[in-house]
The first five atom37 places (N, CA, C, CB, O) and aatype in JSON, in Angstrom:
{
  "aatype": [20, 20, 20, 20, 20, 20, 20, 20, 20, 20, 20, 20, 20, 20, 20, 20, 20, 20, 20, 20, 20, 20, 20, 20, 20, 20, 20, 20, 20, 20, 20, 20, 20, 20, 20, 20, 20, 20, 20, 20, 20, 20, 20, 20, 20, 20, 20, 20, 20, 20, 20, 20, 20, 20, 20, 20, 20, 20, 20, 20, 20, 20, 20, 20, 20, 20, 20, 20, 20, 20, 20, 20, 20, 20, 20, 20, 20, 20, 20],
  "atom_mask": [
    [1, 1, 1, 1, 1],
    [1, 1, 1, 1, 1],
    [1, 1, 1, 1, 1],
    [1, 1, 1, 1, 1],
    [1, 1, 1, 1, 1],
    [1, 1, 1, 1, 1],
    [1, 1, 1, 1, 1],
    [1, 1, 1, 1, 1],
    [1, 1, 1, 1, 1],
    [1, 1, 1, 1, 1],
    [1, 1, 1, 1, 1],
    [1, 1, 1, 1, 1],
    [1, 1, 1, 1, 1],
    [1, 1, 1, 1, 1],
    [1, 1, 1, 1, 1],
    [1, 1, 1, 1, 1],
    [1, 1, 1, 1, 1],
    [1, 1, 1, 1, 1],
    [1, 1, 1, 1, 1],
    [1, 1, 1, 1, 1],
    [1, 1, 1, 1, 1],
    [1, 1, 1, 1, 1],
    [1, 1, 1, 1, 1],
    [1, 1, 1, 1, 1],
    [1, 1, 1, 1, 1],
    [1, 1, 1, 1, 1],
    [1, 1, 1, 1, 1],
    [1, 1, 1, 1, 1],
    [1, 1, 1, 1, 1],
    [1, 1, 1, 1, 1],
    [1, 1, 1, 1, 1],
    [1, 1, 1, 1, 1],
    [1, 1, 1, 1, 1],
    [1, 1, 1, 1, 1],
    [1, 1, 1, 1, 1],
    [1, 1, 1, 1, 1],
    [1, 1, 1, 1, 1],
    [1, 1, 1, 1, 1],
    [1, 1, 1, 1, 1],
    [1, 1, 1, 1, 1],
    [1, 1, 1, 1, 1],
    [1, 1, 1, 1, 1],
    [1, 1, 1, 1, 1],
    [1, 1, 1, 1, 1],
    [1, 1, 1, 1, 1],
    [1, 1, 1, 1, 1],
    [1, 1, 1, 1, 1],
    [1, 1, 1, 1, 1],
    [1, 1, 1, 1, 1],
    [1, 1, 1, 1, 1],
    [1, 1, 1, 1, 1],
    [1, 1, 1, 1, 1],
    [1, 1, 1, 1, 1],
    [1, 1, 1, 1, 1],
    [1, 1, 1, 1, 1],
    [1, 1, 1, 1, 1],
    [1, 1, 1, 1, 1],
    [1, 1, 1, 1, 1],
    [1, 1, 1, 1, 1],
    [1, 1, 1, 1, 1],
    [1, 1, 1, 1, 1],
    [1, 1, 1, 1, 1],
    [1, 1, 1, 1, 1],
    [1, 1, 1, 1, 1],
    [1, 1, 1, 1, 1],
    [1, 1, 1, 1, 1],
    [1, 1, 1, 1, 1],
    [1, 1, 1, 1, 1],
    [1, 1, 1, 1, 1],
    [1, 1, 1, 1, 1],
    [1, 1, 1, 1, 1],
    [1, 1, 1, 1, 1],
    [1, 1, 1, 1, 1],
    [1, 1, 1, 1, 1],
    [1, 1, 1, 1, 1],
    [1, 1, 1, 1, 1],
    [1, 1, 1, 1, 1],
    [1, 1, 1, 1, 1],
    [1, 1, 1, 1, 1]
  ],
  "atom_positions": [
    [[-5.51, 24.38, 6.74], [-4.35, 25.48, 6.41], [-2.95, 23.26, 6.23], [-3.89, 27.46, 8.72], [-2.54, 22.42, 7.02]],
    [[-2.91, 23.41, 5.31], [-2.07, 21.97, 5.26], [-0.47, 22.22, 6.02], [-1.83, 21.45, 3.36], [0.04, 23.33, 6.02]],
    [[-0.04, 21.44, 6.42], [1.04, 21.54, 7.37], [1.73, 20.35, 6.19], [0.69, 21.12, 9.33], [1.23, 19.44, 5.53]],
    [[3.3, 20.94, 6.35], [4.1, 20.39, 5.43], [4.27, 18.54, 6.08], [5.65, 21.48, 5.37], [4.3, 18.28, 7.28]],
    [[4.38, 17.41, 4.91], [4.73, 16.51, 5.31], [5.77, 16.01, 5.4], [4.29, 16.05, 5.06], [6.65, 16.48, 4.69]],
    [[6.09, 14.95, 6.2], [7.74, 15.02, 6.69], [8.0, 13.63, 5.62], [8.18, 14.7, 8.9], [7.28, 13.2, 4.73]],
    [[9.04, 13.26, 6.01], [9.84, 12.48, 5.1], [9.19, 10.85, 5.0], [11.46, 12.52, 5.7], [9.33, 10.03, 4.1]],
    [[8.43, 10.75, 6.29], [8.04, 9.62, 6.52], [6.8, 9.53, 5.93], [8.09, 9.33, 7.78], [6.53, 8.41, 5.49]],
    [[5.77, 10.56, 5.75], [4.64, 10.26, 5.35], [5.04, 10.56, 3.69], [3.42, 11.1, 6.14], [4.52, 9.76, 2.91]],
    [[5.71, 11.41, 3.22], [6.02, 10.89, 1.62], [6.6, 9.57, 1.02], [6.92, 11.75, 1.09], [6.3, 9.17, -0.11]],
    [[7.56, 8.82, 1.98], [8.05, 7.87, 1.47], [6.54, 6.63, 1.97], [9.8, 7.69, 2.09], [6.37, 5.47, 1.57]],
    [[5.97, 7.16, 2.61], [4.76, 6.39, 2.77], [3.43, 6.53, 1.96], [4.44, 6.57, 4.0], [2.46, 5.8, 2.17]],
    [[3.46, 7.42, 1.11], [2.97, 7.73, -0.35], [3.28, 7.13, -1.15], [3.18, 8.73, -0.86], [2.56, 6.36, -1.79]],
    [[4.67, 7.38, -1.35], [5.71, 6.4, -2.5], [5.81, 5.01, -2.6], [7.13, 6.6, -2.32], [6.29, 4.51, -3.62]],
    [[5.26, 4.11, -1.34], [5.21, 3.22, -0.82], [3.95, 2.32, -1.47], [5.26, 3.6, 0.46], [3.88, 1.27, -2.12]],
    [[2.75, 3.52, -0.83], [1.7, 3.13, -1.46], [1.08, 2.69, -2.74], [1.31, 3.71, -1.26], [0.29, 1.76, -2.93]],
    [[1.68, 3.7, -3.74], [2.31, 3.51, -5.25], [2.61, 2.5, -5.39], [3.38, 4.17, -5.71], [2.06, 1.79, -6.23]],
    [[3.89, 1.95, -4.39], [4.28, 0.67, -5.18], [3.68, -0.77, -4.78], [5.78, 0.53, -5.05], [3.94, -1.78, -5.42]],
    [[2.79, -0.73, -3.59], [1.9, -1.73, -3.02], [0.69, -1.7, -4.14], [1.41, -1.33, -1.37], [0.2, -2.68, -4.69]],
    [[0.45, -0.76, -4.26], [-0.77, -0.46, -5.53], [-0.31, -1.73, -7.05], [-0.5, 1.81, -6.25], [-0.74, -2.81, -7.44]],
    [[0.68, -0.82, -7.42], [1.69, -1.66, -8.57], [1.3, -3.31, -8.19], [3.76, -1.28, -8.26], [0.31, -3.99, -8.44]],
    [[2.02, -3.48, -7.8], [2.31, -4.8, -6.9], [0.71, -6.01, -6.79], [2.78, -4.03, -5.0], [0.46, -7.19, -7.08]],
    [[0.19, -5.18, -6.38], [-1.29, -5.4, -5.92], [-1.95, -5.98, -7.73], [-2.18, -3.48, -5.09], [-2.44, -7.1, -7.88]],
    [[-1.83, -5.14, -8.67], [-2.53, -4.91, -9.97], [-1.56, -5.94, -10.42], [-2.62, -3.31, -10.74], [-1.99, -6.43, -11.46]],
    [[0.27, -6.79, -9.86], [0.75, -7.59, -10.97], [0.39, -8.68, -10.72], [2.04, -7.62, -11.25], [0.19, -9.67, -11.43]],
    [[0.24, -8.38, -9.03], [-0.22, -10.28, -8.67], [-1.76, -10.69, -9.11], [-0.22, -10.7, -6.63], [-2.06, -11.88, -9.04]],
    [[-2.84, -9.63, -9.59], [-3.7, -10.15, -9.63], [-3.26, -10.37, -11.39], [-4.95, -9.44, -8.93], [-4.37, -10.83, -11.68]],
    [[-2.57, -10.39, -12.61], [-2.57, -10.08, -13.18], [-2.37, -11.97, -13.56], [-1.99, -8.81, -13.26], [-2.85, -12.82, -14.31]],
    [[-1.2, -11.82, -12.35], [-0.08, -13.35, -13.11], [-1.53, -14.23, -12.27], [2.47, -13.84, -12.14], [-2.03, -15.15, -12.92]],
    [[-2.01, -13.97, -11.14], [-3.41, -15.1, -10.7], [-4.05, -14.8, -12.26], [-4.81, -14.46, -8.93], [-4.35, -15.85, -12.82]],
    [[-4.25, -13.92, -12.84], [-5.65, -14.7, -14.01], [-4.85, -15.84, -14.8], [-6.46, -13.33, -15.54], [-5.28, -16.95, -15.12]],
    [[-3.32, -15.16, -15.07], [-2.54, -16.01, -16.14], [-2.27, -17.32, -15.72], [-1.21, -15.42, -16.51], [-2.06, -18.19, -16.58]],
    [[-2.25, -17.64, -14.33], [-1.67, -18.86, -13.59], [-3.24, -19.66, -13.2], [-0.57, -18.32, -11.99], [-3.17, -20.58, -12.39]],
    [[-4.11, -19.44, -13.56], [-5.63, -20.02, -13.3], [-5.35, -20.3, -14.33], [-7.03, -19.33, -12.92], [-4.43, -21.12, -14.25]],
    [[-5.7, -20.01, -15.76], [-5.96, -20.4, -16.97], [-4.98, -21.81, -16.99], [-5.66, -19.17, -18.08], [-5.38, -22.87, -17.47]],
    [[-3.81, -21.67, -16.47], [-2.98, -23.35, -16.73], [-3.06, -24.09, -15.31], [-0.95, -23.23, -17.21], [-2.85, -25.3, -15.45]],
    [[-3.3, -23.73, -14.06], [-3.23, -24.54, -13.45], [-4.54, -24.67, -12.62], [-2.13, -24.44, -12.94], [-5.06, -25.76, -12.36]],
    [[-4.92, -23.73, -12.3], [-6.75, -24.01, -11.87], [-6.72, -23.25, -9.66], [-7.25, -26.94, -12.0], [-5.93, -23.17, -8.72]],
    [[-7.7, -23.02, -9.89], [-7.87, -21.96, -8.25], [-7.31, -23.44, -7.3], [-10.26, -21.2, -7.64], [-7.29, -23.25, -6.08]],
    [[-6.85, -24.9, -7.81], [-6.66, -25.36, -6.46], [-5.16, -25.23, -6.14], [-7.17, -26.83, -6.3], [-4.88, -25.25, -4.94]],
    [[-3.95, -25.07, -7.2], [-3.03, -24.28, -6.77], [-2.29, -23.89, -6.2], [-3.07, -23.92, -6.71], [-1.92, -22.85, -6.73]],
    [[-1.46, -24.18, -4.85], [-0.73, -23.22, -3.76], [-0.41, -22.1, -4.68], [0.74, -23.87, -2.95], [-0.42, -20.98, -4.18]],
    [[-0.14, -22.19, -5.85], [0.69, -20.74, -6.78], [-0.42, -19.61, -7.12], [1.43, -21.29, -8.59], [-0.04, -18.52, -7.55]],
    [[-1.94, -19.91, -6.91], [-3.15, -19.49, -6.78], [-3.09, -19.2, -5.86], [-4.08, -20.07, -6.99], [-2.74, -18.03, -5.73]],
    [[-3.32, -19.9, -4.7], [-3.86, -19.39, -3.8], [-2.7, -18.18, -2.67], [-4.48, -20.72, -3.18], [-3.0, -17.52, -1.67]],
    [[-1.35, -18.34, -3.43], [-0.11, -17.72, -3.14], [-0.33, -16.25, -3.37], [1.04, -18.29, -3.99], [-0.09, -15.39, -2.53]],
    [[-0.85, -15.99, -4.72], [-1.24, -15.0, -5.71], [-2.46, -14.18, -5.28], [-1.53, -15.67, -7.01], [-2.45, -12.96, -5.13]],
    [[-3.43, -14.92, -5.13], [-3.98, -14.42, -4.05], [-4.23, -13.79, -3.22], [-4.02, -14.6, -3.76], [-5.05, -12.88, -3.08]],
    [[-3.35, -14.35, -2.41], [-3.15, -13.83, -0.92], [-2.46, -12.48, -1.33], [-2.11, -14.92, 0.22], [-2.94, -11.37, -1.13]],
    [[-0.97, -12.81, -2.08], [-0.28, -11.44, -2.29], [-1.5, -10.23, -2.55], [0.82, -11.58, -3.73], [-1.62, -9.39, -1.66]],
    [[-2.58, -10.1, -3.98], [-2.76, -9.29, -4.33], [-3.49, -8.93, -3.03], [-3.15, -9.31, -5.55], [-3.26, -7.79, -2.64]],
    [[-4.26, -9.6, -2.33], [-5.31, -8.83, -1.04], [-4.09, -8.11, -0.23], [-6.39, -10.19, 0.24], [-4.36, -6.91, -0.32]],
    [[-2.87, -8.25, 0.51], [-2.6, -7.95, 1.03], [-1.15, -6.39, 0.62], [-2.7, -9.12, 1.57], [-0.54, -5.52, 1.26]],
    [[-1.23, -6.82, -0.65], [-0.77, -5.53, -1.08], [-1.05, -4.36, -1.66], [-0.22, -5.66, -1.54], [-0.45, -3.36, -2.03]],
    [[-3.04, -5.11, -1.59], [-4.01, -3.8, -1.86], [-4.44, -3.52, -0.22], [-5.62, -4.21, -3.05], [-5.34, -2.68, -0.31]],
    [[-4.27, -3.76, 0.89], [-4.79, -3.16, 2.27], [-3.85, -2.72, 2.16], [-5.2, -3.79, 3.58], [-3.92, -1.49, 2.22]],
    [[-2.32, -3.31, 1.92], [-0.95, -1.9, 2.29], [-1.31, -1.08, 1.62], [0.75, -2.0, 1.92], [-1.22, -0.03, 2.25]],
    [[-1.65, -0.94, 0.76], [-1.74, 0.69, -0.27], [-2.83, 1.3, 0.31], [-2.12, 0.59, -2.17], [-2.86, 2.47, -0.08]],
    [[-3.82, 1.04, 1.13], [-4.69, 1.45, 1.83], [-4.56, 1.78, 2.85], [-5.37, 0.93, 1.88], [-5.47, 2.44, 3.35]],
    [[-3.45, 1.51, 3.57], [-2.95, 1.92, 4.84], [-1.79, 2.89, 5.1], [-2.62, 0.85, 5.42], [-1.44, 3.69, 5.97]],
    [[-1.33, 2.39, 3.82], [-0.2, 3.53, 3.71], [-0.61, 5.22, 3.67], [0.57, 3.2, 2.29], [-0.42, 6.27, 4.29]],
    [[-1.36, 4.61, 2.34], [-2.19, 6.03, 1.93], [-2.66, 6.96, 2.7], [-3.27, 5.84, 1.34], [-2.56, 8.19, 2.61]],
    [[-3.11, 6.4, 3.37], [-3.72, 7.32, 4.49], [-2.76, 8.0, 5.72], [-4.79, 6.41, 5.22], [-2.84, 9.1, 6.25]],
    [[-1.8, 6.85, 5.95], [-1.15, 7.79, 6.31], [-0.48, 8.35, 6.71], [-1.24, 8.04, 6.46], [-0.12, 8.76, 7.81]],
    [[0.05, 8.5, 4.59], [0.52, 9.26, 3.96], [-0.17, 11.0, 3.75], [0.61, 8.44, 2.92], [0.3, 12.13, 3.87]],
    [[-1.49, 10.44, 3.39], [-2.46, 11.94, 2.98], [-2.66, 12.57, 4.8], [-4.63, 11.36, 1.94], [-3.05, 13.74, 4.8]],
    [[-2.54, 12.22, 5.65], [-3.24, 12.39, 7.38], [-2.73, 13.59, 7.16], [-2.68, 11.42, 9.01], [-2.02, 13.88, 6.2]],
    [[-3.18, 14.55, 8.33], [-2.69, 15.63, 8.81], [-1.92, 15.18, 10.29], [-3.89, 16.69, 8.91], [-2.55, 14.96, 11.32]],
    [[-0.86, 15.11, 10.21], [-0.33, 14.49, 11.94], [0.48, 16.12, 11.95], [1.18, 12.45, 12.11], [1.02, 16.79, 11.08]],
    [[0.25, 16.29, 13.27], [0.75, 17.27, 13.98], [2.21, 16.85, 14.47], [-0.2, 17.59, 15.08], [2.71, 15.74, 14.7]],
    [[2.66, 18.02, 14.52], [4.42, 17.52, 14.96], [4.19, 18.02, 16.49], [6.13, 18.59, 13.93], [3.62, 18.97, 17.03]],
    [[5.14, 16.57, 17.02], [4.79, 16.49, 18.41], [5.7, 16.6, 19.09], [4.23, 15.52, 18.8], [5.89, 15.75, 19.95]],
    [[6.89, 18.1, 18.9], [8.19, 18.65, 18.87], [7.77, 19.44, 20.11], [8.75, 19.46, 17.44], [6.67, 19.99, 20.21]],
    [[8.75, 19.44, 21.06], [8.48, 20.41, 22.89], [9.3, 21.81, 21.87], [9.95, 19.49, 25.17], [10.28, 21.96, 21.14]],
    [[7.91, 22.77, 22.54], [9.12, 24.21, 22.3], [7.94, 24.8, 20.77], [11.65, 23.46, 21.59], [7.75, 26.01, 20.63]],
    [[7.52, 24.17, 20.16], [6.84, 24.46, 19.01], [6.15, 25.43, 18.98], [6.19, 23.65, 18.65], [6.57, 25.8, 20.07]],
    [[5.34, 26.32, 18.67], [3.99, 26.94, 18.54], [2.92, 26.24, 17.81], [4.13, 28.16, 17.92], [3.14, 25.83, 16.68]],
    [[1.65, 26.07, 18.45], [0.41, 25.38, 17.79], [-0.46, 25.63, 16.35], [-0.51, 25.58, 18.73], [-1.3, 24.99, 15.72]],
    [[0.19, 26.82, 16.21], [0.02, 27.9, 15.23], [-0.21, 27.13, 13.97], [1.28, 28.93, 15.14], [-0.4, 27.73, 12.91]]
  ]
}
């Protein structure tokens, strides 16, 4: 039985999609900057770190948004 998702879970799914897009854009910019600056540049290192960060944020937010979290309200039936 699927429960209704809360607003926080829905927003976590939306931010997960945004993080995937940001990670892909970071990888594209990283590819373009490596061609001109090389791997030793701090810009390349920061783009690599941001793509790693956004990728794992997307994974965590997707898990939060798609999980079945029970309601903790007092007085509700557990059915």
